[in-house]
C-alpha positions in Angstrom: 31.1 -100.9 76.6 29.5 -97.5 76.1 27.8 -96.0 79.1 24.2 -94.5 79.0 25.7 -91.0 79.7 28.1 -91.3 76.8 25.4 -92.6 74.5 23.0 -89.8 75.4 25.5 -87.0 74.9 26.8 -88.4 71.6 23.4 -89.1 69.9 22.8 -87.2 66.7 19.0 -87.4 67.1 18.0 -83.8 68.0 15.6 -81.0 67.3 16.4 -77.4 67.8 19.5 -78.5 69.7 17.6 -80.6 72.2 18.3 -84.3 72.2 15.3 -86.5 71.4 16.0 -89.8 73.2 13.0 -91.2 75.2 12.9 -94.3 77.3 10.4 -96.0 79.6 10.7 -97.4 83.1 13.8 -95.7 84.5 13.1 -94.9 88.2 13.7 -91.4 89.6 16.5 -92.8 91.7 18.2 -94.2 88.6 17.6 -90.8 86.9 19.4 -89.0 89.7 22.3 -91.5 89.3 22.3 -90.8 85.6 22.6 -87.1 86.3 25.7 -87.8 88.4 27.2 -90.0 85.6 26.5 -87.2 83.0 28.3 -84.7 85.2 31.2 -87.0 85.5 31.3 -87.6 81.8 31.4 -83.8 81.2 34.2 -83.5 83.9 31.7 -81.5 86.0 31.6 -78.7 83.3 27.7 -79.0 83.4 25.0 -79.7 85.9 22.2 -82.1 85.1 18.8 -82.1 86.7 15.4 -83.9 86.6 12.2 -82.2 86.1 9.7 -84.6 87.6 5.9 -84.5 86.8 3.2 -85.7 89.2 2.6 -88.8 87.0 6.1 -90.1 87.6 7.4 -89.0 84.2 10.5 -86.8 84.0 12.9 -85.0 81.8 16.7 -84.8 82.2 18.1 -81.3 81.4 21.6 -80.1 80.9 21.7 -76.7 82.8 23.2 -73.6 81.2 24.2 -75.4 78.0 23.6 -72.2 75.9 24.5 -68.7 76.9 21.7 -66.1 77.1 20.6 -65.2 73.5 22.6 -68.0 71.9 19.6 -70.3 71.3 17.1 -69.1 68.7 14.2 -69.6 71.1 16.0 -68.2 74.1 16.6 -71.5 75.9 19.6 -71.9 78.1 19.0 -75.5 79.3 19.1 -78.4 76.9 16.8 -81.5 77.0 18.9 -84.7 77.2 16.3 -87.4 77.9 12.6 -87.9 78.4 11.5 -90.8 80.7 8.0 -92.2 80.7 7.0 -94.1 83.9 3.3 -93.8 83.8 1.0 -96.3 82.0 
């Protein structure tokens, strides 16, 4: 069976290079665990982090995915997943 980490990194649904997957109801604790799984899936080549908002929503980012100047808009971190936990 495919893991969530594998699914997320292999999705073709993207915009400006950022992945566009969104889900609801994934706890912050599970989000941190997902970051660890993503790091393992990439053989620790990348770091993954949560950006947590005060309403409990968060975004998972892949750090330093692009080199400086490589992304058209100047981004270096890539969005992997948006999580909605608020009503």
